[in-house]
C-alpha positions in Angstrom: 0.0 0.0 0.0 2.8 2.5 1.0 1.0 5.3 2.7 3.3 8.0 4.1 1.9 10.8 6.3 3.9 13.5 8.1 1.5 16.4 8.9 1.2 19.2 11.4 -2.0 21.3 12.1 -3.3 23.6 14.7 -7.1 23.2 15.2 -7.9 25.9 17.8 -6.1 24.9 21.0 -5.5 21.4 19.6 -2.2 20.6 17.8 -1.8 17.6 15.5 1.7 16.3 14.7 1.5 12.8 13.3 3.8 10.6 11.3 2.4 7.4 9.8 4.3 4.9 7.6 2.4 1.8 6.6 2.3 -0.8 3.8 -0.2 -3.6 3.2 -3.1 -4.9 5.2 -5.2 -3.1 7.9 -3.6 -0.4 10.0 -5.5 0.5 13.2 -5.2 4.0 14.6 -5.7 3.7 18.3 -6.1 6.3 21.0 -8.4 7.8 23.6 -11.1 10.2 22.7 -9.6 13.5 21.6 -6.2 12.1 20.7 -6.5 13.2 17.0 -7.7 10.0 15.3 -10.5 11.5 13.2 -8.4 14.6 12.5 -5.7 12.4 11.0 -8.0 10.4 8.6 -9.9 13.6 7.6 -6.6 15.0 6.5 -5.8 11.7 4.6 -9.2 11.9 2.9 -8.7 15.5 1.9 -11.6 16.8 4.1 -9.3 19.1 6.0 -6.0 20.7 4.9 -3.0 20.4 7.3 -0.9 23.5 8.0 2.4 21.8 7.2 3.7 18.4 5.9 3.1 15.9 3.2 0.8 12.9 2.4 1.7 10.4 -0.3 -0.1 7.2 -1.3 1.8 4.8 -3.5 3.4 7.0 -6.1 0.9 9.9 -5.8 1.5 13.0 -3.6 -1.9 13.9 -2.2 -0.7 16.9 -0.2 2.5 18.8 0.1 2.4 22.2 1.9 5.8 23.2 0.6 4.9 22.5 -3.0 1.4 23.8 -2.8 -0.1 20.4 -3.7 -3.6 19.6 -2.4 -5.5 16.9 -4.4 -9.3 17.4 -3.9 -10.9 14.7 -1.9 -13.1 13.5 -4.8 -10.0 12.9 -6.9 -8.1 10.9 -4.2 -10.0 7.6 -4.8 -10.3 7.1 -1.1 -13.4 5.4 0.5 -14.6 6.7 3.8 -17.0 5.0 6.3 -18.0 7.3 9.1 -19.1 6.5 12.6 -22.6 7.2 11.6 -23.5 5.7 8.2 -24.5 9.1 6.6 -26.7 7.4 3.9 -29.2 9.4 1.9 -32.6 8.8 3.6 -34.6 9.7 0.5 -32.9 6.9 -1.6 -33.2 3.2 -1.4 -30.3 0.9 -0.5 -29.7 0.2 -4.2 -29.7 3.9 -5.1 -27.3 4.7 -2.2 -25.0 2.0 -3.7 -25.3 3.5 -7.1 -24.2 6.9 -5.8 -20.9 5.3 -4.6 -20.4 3.7 -8.0 -20.6 7.1 -9.7 -17.1 7.9 -8.3 -15.4 4.8 -9.6 -12.7 5.3 -12.1 -13.3 1.8 -13.4 -16.7 0.5 -12.0 -17.1 -3.0 -10.9 -18.5 -5.5 -13.3 -22.0 -6.8 -12.8 -20.5 -10.1 -11.4 -18.1 -8.2 -9.1 -20.9 -6.0 -7.8 -23.0 -9.1 -7.1 -20.1 -10.7 -5.2 -19.6 -7.6 -3.1 -23.3 -7.4 -2.3 -23.2 -11.1 -1.3 -20.1 -10.6 0.8 -21.8 -7.9 2.8 -25.1 -9.8 3.0 -27.2 -6.9 1.7 -29.0 -8.4 -1.3 -32.3 -8.7 0.7 -32.0 -5.0 1.6 -31.6 -3.5 -1.9 -35.2 -2.2 -2.2 -35.5 -1.0 1.3 -35.5 2.6 2.5 -32.7 3.6 4.9 -35.2 4.3 7.8 -36.2 0.6 7.7 -32.6 -0.6 8.4 -31.0 -1.5 11.7 -27.7 0.3 12.7 -25.7 -2.7 11.6 -27.4 -2.9 8.3 -26.9 0.7 7.6 -23.1 0.4 8.3 -23.0 -2.6 5.9 -24.7 -0.5 3.2 -22.3 2.4 3.9 -19.3 0.0 3.5 -20.8 -1.2 0.2 -21.3 2.3 -1.0 -17.6 3.0 -0.3 -16.4 -0.2 -2.0 -18.4 0.5 -5.1 -16.3 3.7 -5.6 -13.5 1.2 -6.1 -11.2 3.0 -3.7 -7.4 2.5 -3.6 -7.6 3.0 0.2 -10.5 2.6 2.7 -10.8 4.8 5.8 -13.0 3.6 8.7 -13.7 6.1 11.5 -14.9 4.0 14.4 -17.6 2.4 12.3 -18.9 0.3 15.2 -18.8 2.9 18.0 -22.4 3.9 17.7 -23.7 0.3 17.7 -24.6 -1.9 20.7 -22.8 -5.1 21.4 -25.3 -7.3 19.4 -25.0 -5.0 16.3 -21.2 -5.0 16.6 -21.2 -8.8 16.5 -23.5 -8.7 13.5 -21.2 -6.5 11.4 -17.7 -7.4 12.4 -17.6 -10.6 10.4 -18.3 -8.6 7.2 -15.3 -6.4 7.9 -13.2 -9.5 8.6 -14.4 -11.2 5.4 -13.5 -8.1 3.4 -10.0 -8.2 4.9 -9.7 -11.9 4.2 -10.8 -11.6 0.6 -8.1 -9.1 -0.3 -10.2 -5.9 -0.2 -8.5 -2.5 -0.4 -6.0 -1.6 2.4 -7.7 0.0 5.4 -6.9 2.6 8.0 -9.3 1.7 10.8 -9.9 4.0 13.7 -10.9 2.4 17.0 -10.4 2.4 20.7 -11.9 -1.1 21.1 -9.3 -3.9 21.7 -11.6 -6.7 20.4 -11.6 -5.0 17.0 -7.9 -4.7 17.0 -7.5 -8.5 17.7 -9.8 -9.3 14.8 -8.6 -6.8 12.2 -5.2 -5.2 12.8 -2.0 -6.0 10.9 -0.3 -2.8 12.0 -1.1 -0.2 14.7 -0.4 3.5 15.3 -1.0 4.9 18.8 -1.9 8.5 19.2 -1.8 10.6 22.4 -2.7 14.3 22.6 -2.5 14.8 18.9 0.9 13.0 18.5 2.0 9.7 17.1 3.8 8.0 20.0 4.4 4.4 18.8 3.7 2.4 15.6 4.6 -0.9 14.1 3.1 -4.4 13.7 0.3 -5.1 16.1 2.2 -8.0 17.6 5.3 -5.9 18.3 3.5 -2.9 19.7 1.2 -4.9 22.0 4.0 -7.1 23.3 6.2 -4.2 24.4 6.0 -3.6 28.1 6.9 0.1 27.6 3.5 0.6 25.9 1.3 -0.7 28.7 0.3 2.8 29.9 -0.2 4.0 26.3 -2.6 1.1 25.6 -4.2 1.3 29.1 -3.5 -1.0 32.0 -6.9 -2.6 31.7 -6.4 -3.4 28.0 -2.7 -4.0 27.7 -1.8 -7.5 26.6 0.1 -9.5 24.0 -1.1 -11.5 21.0 -0.3 -15.2 20.7 -0.8 -17.6 17.8 -2.2 -21.1 18.2 -4.0 -24.0 16.5 -7.2 -25.5 17.8 -6.5 -29.1 18.6 -9.8 -30.1 20.2 -13.2 -29.3 21.6 -14.0 -31.0 24.9 -17.3 -32.3 26.3 -16.9 -30.0 29.4 -17.2 -26.9 27.2 -13.6 -26.0 26.8 -11.5 -25.8 23.6 -7.8 -26.8 23.5 -5.4 -24.6 21.7 -1.8 -25.7 20.9 0.8 -23.0 21.3 4.5 -23.1 20.4 5.3 -24.0 24.0 2.3 -25.7 25.5 -1.5 -25.6 25.5 -4.3 -23.3 26.5 -7.8 -24.4 27.5 -10.4 -21.7 26.9 -14.2 -21.5 26.7 -15.5 -23.3 23.6 -15.0 -21.4 20.4 -16.8 -21.7 17.1 -14.0 -22.7 14.9 -13.0 -26.2 13.6 -10.1 -28.3 14.8 -7.0 -27.3 12.9 -8.0 -23.7 12.6 -5.3 -21.1 13.3 -6.3 -18.5 15.8 -4.8 -15.3 17.3 -5.6 -14.4 20.9 -5.1 -11.4 23.2 -4.0 -12.3 26.7 -4.2 -9.3 29.0 -1.2 -8.6 31.2 -3.4 -8.3 34.3 -4.6 -11.8 33.8 -1.2 -13.4 33.9 0.2 -14.7 37.2 3.9 -15.5 37.6 5.5 -18.3 39.7 9.2 -19.0 40.2 8.5 -22.7 40.7 6.2 -25.0 38.8 2.7 -24.6 40.2 0.9 -27.7 41.3 -2.7 -28.4 42.6 -4.1 -25.2 41.0 -7.6 -24.8 39.7 -6.1 -23.3 36.5 -4.7 -25.7 34.0 -3.2 -23.0 31.8 0.5 -23.1 32.9 3.2 -22.1 30.5 6.9 -22.1 31.0 8.4 -18.8 30.1 11.6 -16.6 30.3 11.7 -13.0 31.3 13.0 -10.8 28.5 12.3 -7.3 29.9 11.2 -5.6 33.1 9.6 -2.2 32.7 9.2 -0.1 35.8 7.4 3.2 36.1 6.2 5.7 38.7 3.3 3.7 40.0 3.1 0.5 42.1 2.9 -1.8 39.1 5.6 -3.3 36.9 5.2 -4.7 33.3 7.2 -7.8 32.5 7.8 -9.1 29.0 7.9 -12.9 28.6 9.0 -15.3 25.9 7.2 -18.7 25.8 8.4 -20.7 22.8 8.0 -18.4 19.8 5.2 -16.4 21.5 5.4 -13.4 23.7 3.3 -12.6 26.8 3.0 -9.6 29.1 2.4 -9.7 32.9 1.6 -6.9 35.2 2.6 -7.4 38.9 3.4 -5.1 41.8 6.8 -3.8 42.7 6.5 -5.6 46.0 6.0 -8.9 44.2 8.9 -8.2 41.9 11.2 -7.6 44.9 9.9 -10.6 46.9 10.2 -13.0 44.0 13.6 -11.5 43.1 12.7 -11.6 39.4 15.3 -10.5 36.8 15.8 -10.6 33.0 16.7 -14.0 31.7 15.0 -15.9 34.6 12.8 -18.9 33.9 9.3 -18.6 35.4 5.8 -20.1 34.9 2.9 -18.1 33.6 -0.5 -19.0 34.8 -3.9 -17.8 33.6 -7.5 -18.8 34.0 -9.5 -20.3 31.1 -12.0 -17.4 31.4 -9.2 -14.9 30.9 -9.4 -15.5 27.1 -13.1 -15.0 26.1 -14.3 -15.5 22.5 -14.1 -11.7 21.9 -10.3 -11.9 22.4 -9.9 -14.7 19.8 -9.8 -14.4 16.0 -9.1 -16.8 13.1 -5.5 -15.8 12.2 -5.4 -17.2 8.7 -8.2 -15.0 7.5 -9.0 -12.9 10.6 -12.4 -14.6 10.7 -14.6 -14.3 13.7 -14.9 -17.1 16.2 -17.7 -17.3 18.8 
């Protein structure tokens, strides 16, 4: 994809100073409310003009303050799905889709349009008015309208934020299917970790209008220095595994590179590859092999980094086989256990610490439930 952004803007009292370098796949822009996420993608879309800097996509310069280049938004071939669908209420679903197709440089063929409609599951909605759609259905139509413009890049501004949990679960699989079927590269804005697990290849973290860390989602989430940036409640590493069994007691077994995890039963077949987020606060450490515990999820690990801060907690990076984990413990526990880098320990976590919302099919980012 090769999107390069280096922009600065002053929006009232708010200052935006962001650098983004990303290539293929889905890049998540993550940050708290007011961190500048929407301001960033509005600038990429051409809806706002930065004061300084440069935006280039592939071999095209979209904005360059020094050279006076500012490609109008309708010429950038960028699709945009807003937090609220922003569909035309006086038009049918089919007519809203037609509006998006008007902006395509090379419109989809009839067969391609039919496949896109089938992928999004909106064929039965084509003759309906927008007022007759649920929130999740409206967002699927908005995504279809954006895709029919045949964009080179797709921007998604917290498209699920206005939906309740049930509607989010309804629409997320369609986003995942689009990703799996090789749709256009996406810049996806969210502050929801479950969406990151399911969709992200890369991540950029914003704070107070500035880009503070970026890279592959695995590297950023596994770095103990980023715990406070992500949030102590959400911080946790991603691990890869393969489902090896579904047990009669309601648990599924997942084979990791250095052991097994037993988690609440998930809706994916044996042999499926999965990606899981394990929160740092759910990992317990032991310096000796635990025995007679209620938890059967015990992994041997090695400490690779210890990150201390000003508060009472310490973030510890672990390596278990080829996977990485994070643990968050107190300074007191660190001292009492005499933990140090290079030390072998055991990581323990409850089965319920990895709910279905924290698991995604890694070979196609498909949803499991």
